[in-house]
VEXDREN-2710 file (C-alpha; in Angstrom, 1 decimal):
% VEXDREN-2710
k/r/px/py/pz
1/MET/24.2/-48.8/50.3
2/LYS/21.0/-47.7/49.0
3/SER/22.1/-44.3/48.1
4/LYS/25.2/-45.6/46.3
5/ASN/23.1/-47.7/44.2
6/VAL/20.9/-44.7/43.4
7/ILE/23.7/-42.0/42.8
8/TYR/25.8/-44.1/40.4
9/PRO/23.0/-44.6/37.8
10/LEU/22.4/-41.0/38.0
11/VAL/25.8/-40.0/37.4
12/VAL/26.0/-42.3/34.5
13/ILE/22.7/-40.9/32.9
14/ILE/23.9/-37.4/33.4
15/ILE/27.1/-38.0/31.8
16/LEU/25.6/-39.8/28.8
17/GLY/23.1/-37.0/28.5
18/MET/25.6/-34.4/28.4
19/ALA/27.6/-36.4/25.5
20/VAL/24.5/-36.8/23.5
21/PHE/23.8/-33.0/23.9
22/THR/27.2/-31.8/23.0
23/SER/27.3/-34.1/19.9
24/CYS/24.1/-32.6/18.9
25/ASN/25.2/-29.2/19.2
26/LYS/28.5/-30.0/17.3
27/SER/26.5/-31.2/14.1
28/LYS/24.2/-27.9/14.4
29/THR/27.3/-25.7/13.9
30/ALA/29.2/-27.6/11.5
31/ASP/30.7/-25.4/8.6
32/PRO/28.0/-24.5/5.7
33/PRO/29.1/-25.7/2.4
34/GLU/30.9/-23.0/0.6
35/SER/28.9/-21.2/-2.1
36/ASN/31.9/-19.9/-4.4
37/ALA/34.7/-21.4/-6.3
38/THR/38.3/-20.3/-6.1
39/LEU/40.1/-19.3/-9.3
40/THR/44.0/-18.6/-9.8
41/VAL/45.2/-17.4/-13.1
42/ARG/48.8/-18.1/-14.2
43/MET/50.8/-17.5/-17.3
44/GLY/53.7/-19.6/-18.7
45/ASP/55.5/-19.8/-22.0
46/SER/57.5/-22.2/-24.2
47/PRO/61.1/-21.4/-24.8
48/ALA/61.5/-18.8/-28.1
49/GLY/64.4/-17.8/-30.1
50/PHE/64.4/-14.1/-28.8
51/ASP/66.4/-12.5/-26.2
52/ALA/63.7/-11.0/-24.5
53/VAL/59.8/-10.3/-25.2
54/ASN/58.5/-7.8/-22.7
55/VAL/54.8/-7.3/-22.4
56/GLU/52.8/-5.0/-20.1
57/VAL/50.2/-6.8/-18.7
58/LEU/47.5/-4.6/-16.7
59/LYS/44.3/-6.5/-16.2
60/VAL/42.7/-10.1/-16.4
61/GLU/39.0/-10.3/-17.8
62/VAL/37.2/-13.5/-17.3
63/ASN/34.0/-14.6/-19.2
64/LEU/32.0/-16.3/-16.7
65/ASN/28.4/-17.6/-17.9
66/GLY/28.6/-15.2/-20.8
67/SER/29.3/-12.1/-18.4
68/TRP/32.7/-10.3/-18.3
69/LEU/34.3/-9.8/-15.0
70/GLU/37.4/-7.5/-14.4
71/TYR/40.3/-8.1/-12.3
72/ALA/43.5/-6.2/-11.6
73/VAL/46.7/-8.5/-12.0
74/VAL/48.6/-9.1/-8.9
75/SER/51.6/-6.8/-10.2
76/PRO/50.5/-4.7/-13.3
77/ARG/53.9/-4.0/-15.1
78/VAL/56.1/-5.1/-17.9
79/TYR/57.1/-8.7/-17.9
80/ASN/59.8/-10.7/-20.0
81/LEU/57.6/-13.7/-21.1
82/LEU/61.0/-15.7/-21.6
83/GLN/61.4/-15.7/-17.6
84/PHE/58.2/-18.0/-17.4
85/THR/59.0/-21.0/-19.4
86/ASN/59.5/-24.7/-18.3
87/GLY/57.0/-24.8/-15.5
88/ASN/57.8/-21.5/-14.0
89/THR/54.7/-19.3/-14.2
90/LEU/53.5/-15.8/-13.5
91/LEU/50.9/-15.2/-11.1
92/LEU/48.3/-12.8/-12.8
93/LEU/45.2/-13.2/-10.6
94/SER/45.9/-14.5/-6.9
95/PRO/43.1/-16.8/-5.4
96/THR/39.9/-15.1/-5.9
97/LEU/36.5/-16.0/-4.8
98/ILE/34.2/-16.4/-7.9
99/SER/30.8/-17.4/-8.2
100/PRO/30.3/-21.1/-9.4
101/GLY/29.7/-21.6/-13.4
102/SER/31.6/-21.9/-16.8
103/VAL/34.7/-20.1/-17.8
104/SER/34.7/-20.2/-21.8
105/GLU/37.3/-17.3/-22.3
106/ILE/39.8/-15.0/-20.6
107/ARG/41.1/-11.6/-21.9
108/LEU/44.5/-9.9/-21.0
109/VAL/44.4/-6.2/-21.3
110/LEU/47.8/-5.0/-22.1
111/GLY/49.6/-1.6/-21.8
112/THR/51.5/0.2/-24.6
113/ASN/55.3/-0.6/-23.2
114/ASN/55.7/-3.6/-25.3
115/SER/59.3/-4.4/-26.9
116/ILE/61.2/-7.3/-28.1
117/ILE/64.9/-7.8/-28.1
118/ALA/66.2/-9.9/-31.0
119/ASP/70.0/-10.6/-31.5
120/GLY/70.7/-7.8/-29.0
121/VAL/68.5/-5.1/-30.7
122/THR/65.6/-3.8/-28.9
123/CYS/62.5/-3.2/-31.3
124/GLU/59.1/-2.1/-30.7
125/LEU/56.5/-4.9/-30.2
126/LYS/53.0/-4.1/-31.7
127/ILE/50.0/-5.9/-30.1
128/PRO/46.8/-5.5/-32.1
129/SER/43.9/-4.8/-29.9
130/GLY/45.8/-5.7/-26.9
131/GLN/45.6/-2.3/-25.5
132/SER/42.2/-1.6/-26.5
133/SER/40.0/-4.8/-25.9
134/GLY/42.7/-7.4/-24.8
135/PHE/43.6/-10.5/-26.5
136/LYS/41.3/-13.2/-26.0
137/VAL/41.9/-16.7/-24.9
138/LYS/39.2/-19.1/-26.0
139/MET/39.0/-22.5/-24.4
140/GLY/36.2/-25.1/-24.2
141/PRO/33.9/-24.4/-21.3
142/GLN/35.6/-25.0/-18.0
143/PRO/33.1/-25.8/-15.1
144/LEU/33.8/-24.0/-11.8
145/LEU/32.0/-25.7/-9.0
146/ALA/31.4/-24.3/-5.5
147/GLY/33.9/-25.3/-2.8
148/PHE/36.8/-26.1/-5.3
149/THR/39.9/-24.5/-6.2
150/TYR/41.0/-24.1/-9.9
151/ASN/44.3/-22.9/-11.3
152/LEU/43.9/-21.7/-14.9
153/ILE/47.2/-21.9/-16.9
154/LEU/47.5/-19.6/-20.0
155/ASP/50.3/-21.1/-21.9
156/PHE/52.0/-18.9/-24.5
157/ASP/53.9/-20.3/-27.6
158/LEU/55.8/-17.4/-28.5
159/ASN/57.6/-19.0/-31.5
160/LYS/54.2/-18.9/-33.2
161/SER/52.8/-15.7/-31.7
162/VAL/55.8/-13.2/-32.6
163/TYR/56.2/-12.5/-36.4
164/THR/58.1/-9.7/-38.2
165/SER/56.1/-7.2/-40.5
166/GLY/59.4/-5.8/-42.3
167/ASN/62.1/-3.2/-41.3
168/ASN/62.5/-4.8/-37.8
169/LYS/59.0/-4.3/-36.9
170/TYR/57.7/-6.9/-34.6
171/VAL/54.0/-8.1/-34.2
172/LEU/52.5/-10.1/-31.2
173/ASN/49.6/-12.1/-32.1
174/PRO/49.4/-14.4/-29.1
175/ILE/48.9/-18.1/-29.6
176/VAL/47.6/-19.1/-26.3
177/ARG/46.2/-22.3/-24.8
178/GLY/44.0/-22.1/-21.6
179/TYR/43.6/-25.1/-19.4
180/LEU/42.7/-25.8/-15.7
181/ASP/46.1/-27.3/-14.0
182/VAL/44.4/-28.3/-10.6
183/ALA/40.9/-28.7/-9.3
184/ILE/41.1/-29.4/-5.4
185/GLY/38.0/-30.0/-3.2
186/LYS/38.0/-28.2/0.0
187/ASP/38.4/-31.1/2.1
188/VAL/41.7/-32.3/0.5
189/GLY/44.0/-30.0/2.3
190/LYS/46.3/-27.4/1.3
191/TYR/45.9/-25.7/-2.4
192/ASN/48.7/-26.7/-4.9
193/TYR/50.0/-23.6/-6.5
END
């Protein structure tokens, strides 16, 4: 009878000791806080009075804390900007890890294969400085915090951006607004893209 009285408390002590040891180990191996933010860049447009506005998009440049970072777009090619209206956006930069900081400007570097179709007639679309230095989208400083995902939307206004310079020559002087659509913490769940 004495052996049962001794063994039972020993078993309880061993089980409790294992539980305490296991819980201590779990807290030591928890995931470290993320040191980067995640940035996605999308582009959309408001409807315009043209048949098509075709623009060759090559690169995205991000001004982070005063330094320019360059990224290839997901699929560099010619896009008809009128296909990206009413909430339908073009994914330019897929989710990309980026150092925390402040984004104040985005540049889109464009190719030379740009055109516009107005009343069924295709014309060349000139984009001043779009091919060389890219066109800039300025915005108020947008903070990017470590461990969060940000979806930056570039919202074109083609009605104000395209004008004629005479003789069916069209010029794109982009009027674009940039804003953060989503900022999600890492513990909230799936990203909203």
